[in-house]
C-alpha positions as CSV (number, residue, x, y, z in Angstrom):
1,M,-105.0,9.3,141.3
2,N,-104.1,7.5,143.8
3,L,-100.7,6.9,145.8
4,I,-101.9,4.1,148.5
5,P,-101.2,1.2,147.5
6,R,-104.1,-2.0,147.0
7,K,-102.4,-4.9,148.8
8,Y,-105.9,-5.7,150.1
9,Y,-106.6,-7.2,146.8
10,L,-105.9,-11.2,146.6
11,G,-102.2,-11.1,143.8
12,D,-103.2,-7.2,142.7
13,D,-98.7,-7.1,143.6
14,F,-98.0,-10.8,142.3
15,F,-96.9,-9.8,139.0
16,D,-95.3,-6.4,140.0
17,D,-92.8,-9.0,142.1
18,F,-93.4,-12.6,140.2
19,F,-90.5,-11.3,137.8
20,S,-86.7,-10.3,139.1
21,P,-85.3,-7.2,139.4
22,T,-83.0,-8.4,137.2
23,L,-85.4,-8.3,134.7
24,K,-86.9,-5.8,134.7
25,D,-83.8,-3.1,135.5
26,E,-81.6,-5.0,133.0
27,M,-79.4,-3.0,130.6
28,K,-80.6,-3.2,127.4
29,C,-78.1,-3.0,124.2
30,D,-78.3,-3.6,120.7
31,V,-75.0,-5.1,119.3
32,Y,-74.2,-4.0,115.5
33,E,-71.3,-4.4,113.2
34,K,-70.0,-0.8,110.8
35,D,-67.1,0.4,109.2
36,G,-64.9,-2.3,110.7
37,N,-65.8,-2.3,114.4
38,Y,-68.6,-3.5,116.6
39,H,-70.6,-1.0,118.0
40,I,-72.9,-1.4,121.3
41,E,-75.7,1.3,122.7
42,L,-76.4,0.7,126.0
43,E,-79.3,2.1,128.0
44,T,-78.4,3.6,131.2
45,P,-81.1,4.8,132.4
46,G,-81.0,7.3,135.6
47,Y,-77.1,6.2,135.8
48,D,-74.6,9.4,135.2
49,K,-71.7,9.0,133.4
50,D,-69.5,8.9,136.8
51,D,-72.0,5.2,137.8
52,I,-70.4,3.1,134.9
53,S,-67.5,1.6,134.7
54,I,-66.0,-0.9,131.8
55,E,-63.3,-3.1,132.0
56,C,-62.2,-5.6,129.3
57,D,-60.0,-9.3,130.7
58,N,-60.0,-12.1,129.3
59,G,-61.4,-11.6,126.0
60,Y,-64.5,-10.3,127.8
61,L,-65.9,-6.3,128.0
62,T,-67.9,-6.3,131.1
63,I,-70.2,-3.0,131.1
64,T,-71.2,-2.0,135.2
65,A,-73.3,0.7,136.6
66,T,-73.8,1.3,140.0
67,K,-75.7,3.2,141.7
68,V,-75.9,3.7,145.1
69,S,-77.9,6.3,147.6
70,S,-77.2,8.1,150.5
71,N,-79.7,10.0,150.9
72,E,-82.2,7.6,152.7
73,D,-84.4,10.0,154.7
74,E,-85.9,8.9,157.5
75,T,-88.3,11.1,158.2
76,R,-90.0,9.5,155.1
77,N,-93.6,7.1,155.8
78,Y,-93.1,5.4,151.9
79,I,-96.0,3.5,150.7
80,R,-94.1,2.1,148.2
81,R,-90.1,2.1,147.3
82,E,-89.1,1.2,143.7
83,R,-86.5,2.8,143.1
84,R,-83.3,1.4,143.6
85,T,-80.1,1.4,144.2
86,G,-77.3,-1.9,143.0
87,S,-75.5,-2.6,140.5
88,F,-75.9,-4.5,137.4
89,S,-73.5,-5.0,134.7
90,R,-73.6,-6.8,130.5
91,S,-70.3,-9.1,129.2
92,F,-69.8,-9.4,125.3
93,Y,-67.1,-11.5,124.1
94,V,-65.0,-9.8,122.2
95,G,-62.1,-11.8,121.7
96,D,-58.5,-10.8,121.8
97,I,-58.2,-6.6,121.5
98,D,-56.7,-3.8,122.3
99,P,-58.3,-2.3,125.2
100,E,-56.6,1.3,124.4
101,A,-58.1,1.0,121.0
102,V,-62.4,0.7,122.8
103,E,-64.3,4.0,122.4
104,A,-67.1,4.8,124.4
105,E,-69.5,8.2,124.7
106,F,-72.2,8.6,127.2
107,K,-74.9,10.6,126.1
108,K,-79.0,11.1,127.1
109,G,-78.5,7.6,128.9
110,I,-77.0,5.7,125.9
111,L,-73.6,4.4,126.6
112,Q,-72.0,3.9,123.3
113,V,-68.6,1.4,122.4
114,V,-66.6,1.0,120.2
115,V,-64.5,-2.1,119.7
116,P,-62.7,-2.3,116.3
117,K,-63.5,-5.7,114.7
118,I,-60.1,-8.2,115.1
119,E,-59.3,-9.8,111.3
120,E,-59.6,-13.3,112.3
121,K,-56.6,-15.4,111.0
122,P,-58.0,-18.8,109.9
123,T,-56.0,-21.9,111.8
124,K,-57.3,-24.6,109.5
125,K,-54.4,-25.5,107.7
126,Q,-53.8,-28.7,105.8
127,I,-50.1,-30.7,106.6
128,T,-48.2,-32.3,103.8
129,I,-47.0,-35.8,104.7
130,K,-43.7,-36.4,103.3
């Protein structure tokens, strides 16, 4: 096992840094419909329940996870740092819903959000000509 990075070889770290951190660390999710509700299951590895917030605004449900590291150890001589601090978010269009009816549960790094499905009212109407 070699703890010292091999930066001395041309292009060795090129592919490590090629993709932006938002693509590497993106919160992966599954969205499905079951029992008249929409279910969102979002992977949030490394985050605690207190690091996550859910907001509903203008028909969008936004899930944000923020990690702040305050214990920087200046005495350490880091060779490589891959664990990052920062914020990631995902937004889902859910329409005009009652935010009080949305339920969320966090277990083992998976955030499960249940959004009641809204019954769509037809907007098309035939107008009678007199």
